[in-house]
C-alpha positions as CSV (number, residue, x, y, z in Angstrom):
1,M,-4.8,23.9,-38.0
2,K,-2.7,25.1,-37.6
3,R,0.9,23.0,-36.9
4,K,1.7,24.7,-33.2
5,T,-2.2,24.3,-32.4
6,L,-2.0,20.6,-32.9
7,I,1.1,20.4,-31.0
8,T,-0.6,22.1,-28.2
9,L,-3.4,20.0,-28.3
10,C,-1.4,16.5,-28.4
11,E,0.4,18.0,-25.5
12,W,-2.7,18.2,-23.4
13,V,-4.1,15.0,-24.4
14,A,-1.0,13.7,-23.1
15,A,-0.8,15.6,-19.9
16,V,-4.6,14.7,-18.9
17,A,-3.9,10.6,-19.8
18,L,-1.2,10.9,-17.5
19,L,-3.2,12.1,-14.9
20,F,-6.1,9.6,-15.4
21,L,-3.2,7.0,-15.5
22,L,-1.7,8.0,-12.6
23,F,-4.7,8.4,-10.6
24,K,-6.3,5.2,-11.7
25,L,-3.3,3.6,-10.9
26,E,-3.4,5.5,-7.2
27,V,0.5,6.3,-7.5
28,Y,1.3,9.9,-6.9
29,P,4.3,11.2,-8.5
30,L,6.6,11.3,-5.5
31,G,5.8,7.5,-4.7
32,T,3.1,7.5,-2.0
33,F,-0.3,6.0,-2.5
34,R,-3.6,7.5,-2.4
35,S,-4.8,4.9,0.2
36,A,-3.4,3.1,3.2
37,D,-5.2,0.1,2.1
38,A,-3.2,0.4,-1.8
39,T,0.0,1.1,0.2
40,H,-0.7,-2.7,1.9
41,A,-1.7,-4.4,-0.8
42,L,1.8,-3.4,-2.5
43,S,3.7,-4.8,0.3
44,E,2.4,-8.1,0.0
45,R,2.9,-8.4,-3.8
46,S,6.3,-7.3,-2.8
47,L,6.6,-10.1,-0.4
48,H,5.0,-12.5,-3.3
49,Y,2.5,-13.3,0.0
50,G,-1.2,-13.0,0.2
51,P,-3.8,-11.5,-0.4
52,S,-4.2,-12.1,3.2
53,K,-7.4,-11.6,5.4
54,V,-7.3,-8.5,6.9
55,A,-8.4,-9.5,11.0
56,K,-7.3,-5.7,12.0
57,K,-7.0,-2.6,10.8
58,V,-5.3,-0.4,13.6
59,T,-4.4,3.3,14.1
60,V,-1.4,4.1,16.1
61,P,-2.3,5.8,19.3
62,F,0.4,7.5,19.4
63,D,0.7,8.7,16.0
64,S,-2.8,8.8,13.4
65,H,-0.4,9.1,10.9
66,Q,-0.1,5.2,10.8
67,I,-1.8,2.1,10.4
68,V,-1.2,-1.7,11.2
69,Y,-2.5,-4.1,9.5
70,L,-2.8,-7.6,11.2
71,G,-3.8,-10.6,9.1
72,T,-3.6,-13.9,7.9
73,Y,-2.5,-16.0,5.1
74,K,-3.1,-19.9,4.7
75,D,-0.6,-20.7,7.8
76,W,0.8,-17.4,8.6
77,F,-0.4,-14.2,10.0
78,S,1.5,-10.7,9.6
79,A,1.7,-7.4,10.9
80,D,2.4,-4.7,7.9
81,L,3.0,-0.5,8.3
82,V,2.0,1.7,6.6
83,V,2.8,5.2,6.9
84,K,1.1,8.5,5.8
85,R,3.4,10.9,4.8
86,G,2.9,14.5,2.8
87,F,0.0,13.5,0.2
88,G,-0.1,9.7,0.3
89,W,1.0,6.7,2.0
90,E,4.1,5.0,2.3
91,L,5.7,1.5,3.5
92,G,6.4,1.4,6.6
93,S,9.7,0.3,8.6
94,G,7.8,-3.3,9.4
95,E,6.4,-6.1,7.2
96,S,6.7,-9.6,8.5
97,G,5.0,-13.4,8.4
98,I,5.1,-15.5,11.2
99,K,4.3,-19.0,10.9
100,I,1.5,-20.3,12.6
101,D,2.0,-23.5,15.3
102,R,-0.9,-24.9,15.2
103,S,0.4,-27.4,18.1
104,K,0.4,-24.6,20.5
105,P,-2.8,-22.6,21.5
106,L,-0.8,-19.8,21.6
107,T,1.9,-18.7,18.7
108,I,4.2,-16.1,20.5
109,V,6.8,-14.1,18.6
110,G,10.4,-12.8,19.7
111,E,11.0,-15.8,22.3
């Protein structure tokens, strides 16, 4: 093989390997993820929390591009927002975890 052909072949192999890796990791080049579930999992890992058991996955009624994950982990419950932007999903502005108060029938946030 000529040297130029070999270099071109190596470039194509590297490009295909990079694309495969991006899809395998579910990451798009712009920092978004292919699925809302993968984005939620990243959010929990970044907070050193979970993995939580998702009790409910709620699509925001007035904006179908936003999903709220309601879940529980040990003695905590959490709400996590993910937003669809462009071609993928990003972390929303609200991740929170609140300790469940077992002495009360209902734990109220924002008192």
